[in-house]
Steps between C-alpha positions, in 0.01 A plus 500: 500500500133464402387781287157653452347205290627248766348708793171547303494124435544438877229755590253338258596150626421585869222743461207260463615307801522806718222739434207480748700269739625612832833450677477235772860462592841663426825338552832687450798285536765739406456875520829564322386587141602798303337706774397350833157351502271697731484295831132603518416376156252241635319771702443703171363200313313248713126491449500744223339434154722529196321752264729476205851400365674763293848573358695829500828472317653177622309497832199276567245684704245315717237751596298493824265760646773630725808494262720293278710198533787564262719232361805535285653185354861640488749274330364158574174540693198284425134488605313165480226298668551189703282303728493621856692201634790535258821524703705818418826475323819691581428810315113520568485819697136612517168299502146636478218259590173605335139450610442227245795291630744589226851607597692761305875467549781742419843344443815701424847329505675839457271699725516803266121519496271674732189460688354826633184659654380845383210641686237713333315496163759676285837322453598755236614749762743240660859566433531171298250619250485883514769551238405222265404564137188376333416137423615403151177347402297804624369776267714753669807324361500633133725652252427857597591428857834342418586761240425786728685365805802395291597842352849602575570156659836358392466175670479194263135414410542148658599653835232758469232234430627290792468792756206433731446880532421501123303190475481201742563138414690514171794291609816394311347217305196696378702816425721308272209342329290812455791705366568227245130492405504874459810508303695733744855452603519473895792747492298768331461812717147526637470878426577451133225252425208635303139483591429252216772265627362529851165403362653175371687447823186535716322253276783262523529523883122425537516223251792319647368520857152393415637201304726406787206524750287289265768228486568509882815714514852417420662170602772603730694268734333624814155600359185288547149634469222518759379160373834345559575477127797674321443774242536422136592822332878442466444285186354814322794740589646673186826642647544458861734203569583473133820700477719374226224314328324603173238767503157338419428788267819570295708197597797730602683427831338650812724719711521468871642771732461599868295802586483606864633153569200333329519284191384692184451324169410674176533493119696772336308453175145480626541763779631854453 
């Protein structure tokens, strides 16, 4: 599943092609996504100018004066531009024709993604967003915040870090990488981690996410950026996908376990 850097890459890829354009035509070929596509989607969009393209957690938000077109890529969703006369393929579910003649296409073989309309000027009150934690690259997400909210929490730090109510967008790959960078075992109880160690962890989270965004996200089987190109961060991963191989720091064998049914890789020498 695309994580925050992948979604941010898509957002940045499509943004310059959308802002200040208007929606001229909307075609929905299959309403059966994660949630049914609003049958009146075209009525909400047609003729309206796109004011901005934003991201909240793993959602792309296309802002109009009257509300937001909200897109979630799910497991295999993609957004990309094609010429207006390009025939749709089997899994091309939604098209948006823009006022400059470009056509933005949403394809999703597994149909776990979403295309939604949210009226109004504040999406934060919508049920999808109201309980979300802060953005990991924001100033709100700092060591004091994590330390304060983790007290008495016995959940493993990796699970705590991946909770969207704590902080959004730190998915499995980047949680593995950040914990390794910070020298913290993923099994350590969140409530037992000191403020000093949380300071290192916040720095690591921001660093690994910023680096991934700069390199276009992680190369995953189903992920392609908004420009149609794959991400290139996988070659930089220190632990994820490297279970049983030598740690790049100490050369000891990296351990791999399952936590909450997710692959977790760590070094018992470099992390404690």
